[in-house]
C-alpha positions as YAML, in Angstrom:
chain: A
units: angstrom
residues:
- id: 1
  name: UNK
  ca: [103.59, -97.55, -49.37]
- id: 2
  name: UNK
  ca: [103.37, -96.67, -53.05]
- id: 3
  name: UNK
  ca: [105.12, -93.90, -54.92]
- id: 4
  name: UNK
  ca: [102.34, -91.68, -56.28]
- id: 5
  name: UNK
  ca: [102.41, -88.64, -58.57]
- id: 6
  name: UNK
  ca: [100.12, -85.97, -57.14]
- id: 7
  name: UNK
  ca: [99.30, -82.34, -57.81]
- id: 8
  name: UNK
  ca: [98.37, -79.85, -55.09]
- id: 9
  name: UNK
  ca: [97.26, -77.10, -57.46]
- id: 10
  name: UNK
  ca: [96.45, -76.83, -61.18]
- id: 11
  name: UNK
  ca: [99.26, -76.11, -63.62]
- id: 12
  name: UNK
  ca: [101.85, -77.62, -65.90]
- id: 13
  name: UNK
  ca: [103.77, -80.86, -65.46]
- id: 14
  name: UNK
  ca: [106.12, -79.08, -63.06]
- id: 15
  name: UNK
  ca: [103.28, -79.23, -60.50]
- id: 16
  name: UNK
  ca: [103.68, -83.00, -60.08]
- id: 17
  name: UNK
  ca: [105.21, -84.20, -56.83]
- id: 18
  name: UNK
  ca: [106.13, -87.79, -56.01]
- id: 19
  name: UNK
  ca: [104.93, -88.82, -52.56]
- id: 20
  name: UNK
  ca: [104.65, -92.08, -50.63]
- id: 21
  name: UNK
  ca: [101.04, -93.07, -49.98]
- id: 22
  name: UNK
  ca: [99.58, -95.87, -47.94]
- id: 23
  name: UNK
  ca: [97.77, -98.33, -50.21]
- id: 24
  name: UNK
  ca: [95.79, -100.36, -47.71]
- id: 25
  name: UNK
  ca: [93.81, -103.57, -48.03]
- id: 26
  name: UNK
  ca: [90.78, -104.04, -50.28]
- id: 27
  name: UNK
  ca: [87.36, -104.07, -48.68]
- id: 28
  name: UNK
  ca: [84.30, -105.95, -49.94]
- id: 29
  name: UNK
  ca: [84.00, -105.67, -53.73]
- id: 30
  name: UNK
  ca: [87.50, -104.18, -54.09]
- id: 31
  name: UNK
  ca: [90.92, -105.27, -55.30]
- id: 32
  name: UNK
  ca: [94.45, -103.98, -54.84]
- id: 33
  name: UNK
  ca: [96.38, -103.75, -58.11]
- id: 34
  name: UNK
  ca: [100.14, -103.24, -58.58]
- id: 35
  name: UNK
  ca: [100.60, -101.18, -61.73]
- id: 36
  name: UNK
  ca: [102.99, -102.21, -64.46]
- id: 37
  name: UNK
  ca: [101.94, -99.44, -66.89]
- id: 38
  name: UNK
  ca: [99.71, -96.36, -66.79]
- id: 39
  name: UNK
  ca: [97.93, -94.63, -69.66]
- id: 40
  name: UNK
  ca: [98.21, -90.92, -70.41]
- id: 41
  name: UNK
  ca: [95.09, -89.26, -71.79]
- id: 42
  name: UNK
  ca: [93.79, -85.81, -72.61]
- id: 43
  name: UNK
  ca: [91.48, -85.98, -69.59]
- id: 44
  name: UNK
  ca: [94.56, -86.25, -67.35]
- id: 45
  name: UNK
  ca: [95.94, -83.03, -68.85]
- id: 46
  name: UNK
  ca: [92.55, -81.31, -68.54]
- id: 47
  name: UNK
  ca: [92.39, -82.30, -64.86]
- id: 48
  name: UNK
  ca: [95.99, -81.25, -64.19]
- id: 49
  name: UNK
  ca: [95.54, -77.81, -65.78]
- id: 50
  name: UNK
  ca: [92.28, -77.17, -63.94]
- id: 51
  name: UNK
  ca: [90.04, -77.26, -67.02]
- id: 52
  name: UNK
  ca: [88.22, -80.13, -65.25]
- id: 53
  name: UNK
  ca: [88.49, -79.07, -61.57]
- id: 54
  name: UNK
  ca: [89.37, -81.67, -58.93]
- id: 55
  name: UNK
  ca: [89.71, -81.59, -55.16]
- id: 56
  name: UNK
  ca: [93.36, -81.17, -54.17]
- id: 57
  name: UNK
  ca: [95.73, -82.79, -53.48]
- id: 58
  name: UNK
  ca: [94.98, -85.29, -56.21]
- id: 59
  name: UNK
  ca: [96.66, -88.24, -57.88]
- id: 60
  name: UNK
  ca: [95.88, -88.22, -61.59]
- id: 61
  name: UNK
  ca: [95.48, -90.94, -64.20]
- id: 62
  name: UNK
  ca: [92.38, -92.77, -65.39]
- id: 63
  name: UNK
  ca: [93.77, -96.03, -66.79]
- id: 64
  name: UNK
  ca: [96.39, -98.61, -65.95]
- id: 65
  name: UNK
  ca: [97.30, -102.27, -66.17]
- id: 66
  name: UNK
  ca: [99.03, -104.50, -63.68]
- id: 67
  name: UNK
  ca: [98.78, -107.51, -61.41]
- id: 68
  name: UNK
  ca: [96.10, -108.12, -58.77]
- id: 69
  name: UNK
  ca: [97.79, -108.27, -55.34]
- id: 70
  name: UNK
  ca: [94.77, -108.72, -53.08]
- id: 71
  name: UNK
  ca: [91.05, -109.38, -53.48]
- id: 72
  name: UNK
  ca: [88.27, -108.29, -51.16]
- id: 73
  name: UNK
  ca: [85.23, -110.31, -50.15]
- id: 74
  name: UNK
  ca: [82.69, -110.94, -52.90]
- id: 75
  name: UNK
  ca: [85.04, -110.52, -55.87]
- id: 76
  name: UNK
  ca: [84.74, -113.51, -58.18]
- id: 77
  name: UNK
  ca: [86.04, -112.40, -61.61]
- id: 78
  name: UNK
  ca: [89.60, -111.63, -60.42]
- id: 79
  name: UNK
  ca: [92.07, -113.44, -58.17]
- id: 80
  name: UNK
  ca: [95.52, -112.73, -56.75]
- id: 81
  name: UNK
  ca: [98.13, -112.94, -59.52]
- id: 82
  name: UNK
  ca: [95.73, -112.10, -62.37]
- id: 83
  name: UNK
  ca: [96.81, -109.63, -65.02]
- id: 84
  name: UNK
  ca: [94.22, -106.85, -65.16]
- id: 85
  name: UNK
  ca: [93.45, -103.43, -66.65]
- id: 86
  name: UNK
  ca: [90.99, -100.60, -66.12]
- id: 87
  name: UNK
  ca: [89.90, -97.15, -67.23]
- id: 88
  name: UNK
  ca: [87.68, -95.49, -64.67]
- id: 89
  name: UNK
  ca: [87.11, -92.80, -62.12]
- id: 90
  name: UNK
  ca: [88.20, -91.73, -59.66]
- id: 91
  name: UNK
  ca: [91.59, -90.54, -60.89]
- id: 92
  name: UNK
  ca: [94.61, -92.11, -59.23]
- id: 93
  name: UNK
  ca: [96.38, -94.37, -61.73]
- id: 94
  name: UNK
  ca: [99.71, -92.51, -61.50]
- id: 95
  name: UNK
  ca: [100.85, -94.70, -58.65]
- id: 96
  name: UNK
  ca: [102.65, -97.98, -58.06]
- id: 97
  name: UNK
  ca: [99.57, -99.59, -56.51]
- id: 98
  name: UNK
  ca: [96.02, -98.74, -55.50]
- id: 99
  name: UNK
  ca: [92.81, -100.16, -54.10]
- id: 100
  name: UNK
  ca: [89.73, -99.80, -56.29]
- id: 101
  name: UNK
  ca: [86.31, -101.24, -57.03]
- id: 102
  name: UNK
  ca: [86.73, -104.64, -58.68]
- id: 103
  name: UNK
  ca: [83.72, -104.00, -60.94]
- id: 104
  name: UNK
  ca: [85.83, -101.38, -62.76]
- id: 105
  name: UNK
  ca: [88.69, -103.80, -63.46]
- id: 106
  name: UNK
  ca: [88.80, -106.53, -66.10]
- id: 107
  name: UNK
  ca: [91.16, -109.44, -66.74]
- id: 108
  name: UNK
  ca: [93.96, -108.67, -69.22]
- id: 109
  name: UNK
  ca: [94.70, -111.52, -71.65]
- id: 110
  name: UNK
  ca: [98.31, -112.72, -71.81]
- id: 111
  name: UNK
  ca: [98.46, -111.75, -75.51]
- id: 112
  name: UNK
  ca: [98.07, -108.06, -74.58]
- id: 113
  name: UNK
  ca: [101.06, -106.37, -72.95]
- id: 114
  name: UNK
  ca: [100.64, -104.21, -69.86]
- id: 115
  name: UNK
  ca: [101.58, -101.18, -71.95]
- id: 116
  name: UNK
  ca: [98.93, -101.99, -74.57]
- id: 117
  name: UNK
  ca: [96.35, -102.67, -71.88]
- id: 118
  name: UNK
  ca: [97.04, -99.37, -70.15]
- id: 119
  name: UNK
  ca: [96.91, -97.46, -73.43]
- id: 120
  name: UNK
  ca: [93.74, -98.95, -74.92]
- id: 121
  name: UNK
  ca: [91.13, -99.21, -72.19]
- id: 122
  name: UNK
  ca: [89.67, -95.70, -72.32]
- id: 123
  name: UNK
  ca: [89.74, -95.65, -76.11]
- id: 124
  name: UNK
  ca: [88.21, -99.12, -76.36]
- id: 125
  name: UNK
  ca: [85.43, -98.21, -73.94]
- id: 126
  name: UNK
  ca: [84.75, -95.12, -76.05]
- id: 127
  name: UNK
  ca: [84.33, -97.27, -79.18]
- id: 128
  name: UNK
  ca: [82.15, -99.74, -77.27]
- id: 129
  name: UNK
  ca: [79.94, -96.83, -76.20]
- id: 130
  name: UNK
  ca: [79.72, -95.46, -79.75]
- id: 131
  name: UNK
  ca: [79.14, -98.82, -81.49]
- id: 132
  name: UNK
  ca: [76.87, -100.47, -78.92]
- id: 133
  name: UNK
  ca: [75.08, -97.76, -76.95]
- id: 134
  name: UNK
  ca: [74.95, -94.50, -78.91]
- id: 135
  name: UNK
  ca: [73.85, -96.04, -82.21]
- id: 136
  name: UNK
  ca: [74.06, -99.83, -82.28]
- id: 137
  name: UNK
  ca: [75.66, -100.98, -85.53]
- id: 138
  name: UNK
  ca: [75.91, -104.42, -87.07]
- id: 139
  name: UNK
  ca: [77.37, -106.40, -89.96]
- id: 140
  name: UNK
  ca: [76.65, -104.71, -93.29]
- id: 141
  name: UNK
  ca: [76.22, -101.21, -91.82]
- id: 142
  name: UNK
  ca: [78.30, -98.32, -93.13]
- id: 143
  name: UNK
  ca: [79.76, -95.80, -90.69]
- id: 144
  name: UNK
  ca: [81.44, -92.44, -91.34]
- id: 145
  name: UNK
  ca: [84.00, -91.99, -88.56]
- id: 146
  name: UNK
  ca: [85.65, -88.59, -88.15]
- id: 147
  name: UNK
  ca: [89.22, -88.42, -86.81]
- id: 148
  name: UNK
  ca: [89.94, -92.07, -87.52]
- id: 149
  name: UNK
  ca: [93.71, -91.48, -87.29]
- id: 150
  name: UNK
  ca: [93.83, -91.39, -83.47]
- id: 151
  name: UNK
  ca: [93.71, -94.11, -80.84]
- id: 152
  name: UNK
  ca: [89.91, -94.27, -80.75]
- id: 153
  name: UNK
  ca: [89.82, -94.30, -84.56]
- id: 154
  name: UNK
  ca: [92.33, -97.15, -84.78]
- id: 155
  name: UNK
  ca: [90.27, -99.32, -82.45]
- id: 156
  name: UNK
  ca: [87.06, -98.32, -84.28]
- id: 157
  name: UNK
  ca: [88.59, -99.39, -87.62]
- id: 158
  name: UNK
  ca: [89.77, -102.73, -86.22]
- id: 159
  name: UNK
  ca: [86.46, -103.38, -84.46]
- id: 160
  name: UNK
  ca: [84.42, -102.51, -87.56]
- id: 161
  name: UNK
  ca: [86.54, -104.78, -89.76]
- id: 162
  name: UNK
  ca: [86.24, -107.69, -87.33]
- id: 163
  name: UNK
  ca: [82.43, -107.42, -87.41]
- id: 164
  name: UNK
  ca: [81.90, -106.83, -91.13]
- id: 165
  name: UNK
  ca: [81.01, -103.16, -90.76]
- id: 166
  name: UNK
  ca: [82.07, -100.81, -93.56]
- id: 167
  name: UNK
  ca: [83.89, -97.90, -91.95]
- id: 168
  name: UNK
  ca: [84.83, -94.77, -93.87]
- id: 169
  name: UNK
  ca: [87.16, -92.68, -91.78]
- id: 170
  name: UNK
  ca: [88.50, -89.17, -92.09]
- id: 171
  name: UNK
  ca: [91.83, -87.99, -90.78]
- id: 172
  name: UNK
  ca: [93.03, -84.46, -90.20]
- id: 173
  name: UNK
  ca: [91.35, -81.37, -88.84]
- id: 174
  name: UNK
  ca: [91.00, -79.05, -91.81]
- id: 175
  name: UNK
  ca: [89.65, -79.47, -95.32]
- id: 176
  name: UNK
  ca: [93.09, -79.43, -96.95]
- id: 177
  name: UNK
  ca: [94.45, -82.40, -94.98]
- id: 178
  name: UNK
  ca: [91.34, -84.57, -94.76]
- id: 179
  name: UNK
  ca: [91.95, -88.08, -96.03]
- id: 180
  name: UNK
  ca: [89.32, -90.65, -96.68]
- id: 181
  name: UNK
  ca: [90.27, -94.05, -95.31]
- id: 182
  name: UNK
  ca: [88.27, -97.15, -95.98]
- id: 183
  name: UNK
  ca: [88.98, -100.72, -95.02]
...
């Protein structure tokens, strides 16, 4: 059994209930992960308030980091005892442990804490999508990045610097508080 934060109807944080849920064993292509830290993101709030409707009852949370407890048949990139992290659907990260598709989980290097792993996955995947899939960028390119002061912006700045990309970032939401940041 795993303690799990669920909601049964949309609303504020007072709608959370802690329940015991059966975790089960992983099937083919799945792993069971024991969470050490869970991320909190705007999408979790949007789902909780009903802005993004979900079937109820529902455990929330899209990203977490922890230790692999069990591995199903056919999983080769993770093994029992590995540190791992993920950011993916379906929601359900607000729990002590869960079974999920192994393809959505990646190894977490020892140099990255569970807390950092749980907090960065969704943001890092967003930057990967922007830099590699939306408009591929490369060394020597210049990028204007709006809202560079948030979590996604921080990772974008670090990623750009590591690859020799000139990033000009803005911070703030109105003209009076916009700052130009350049590394």
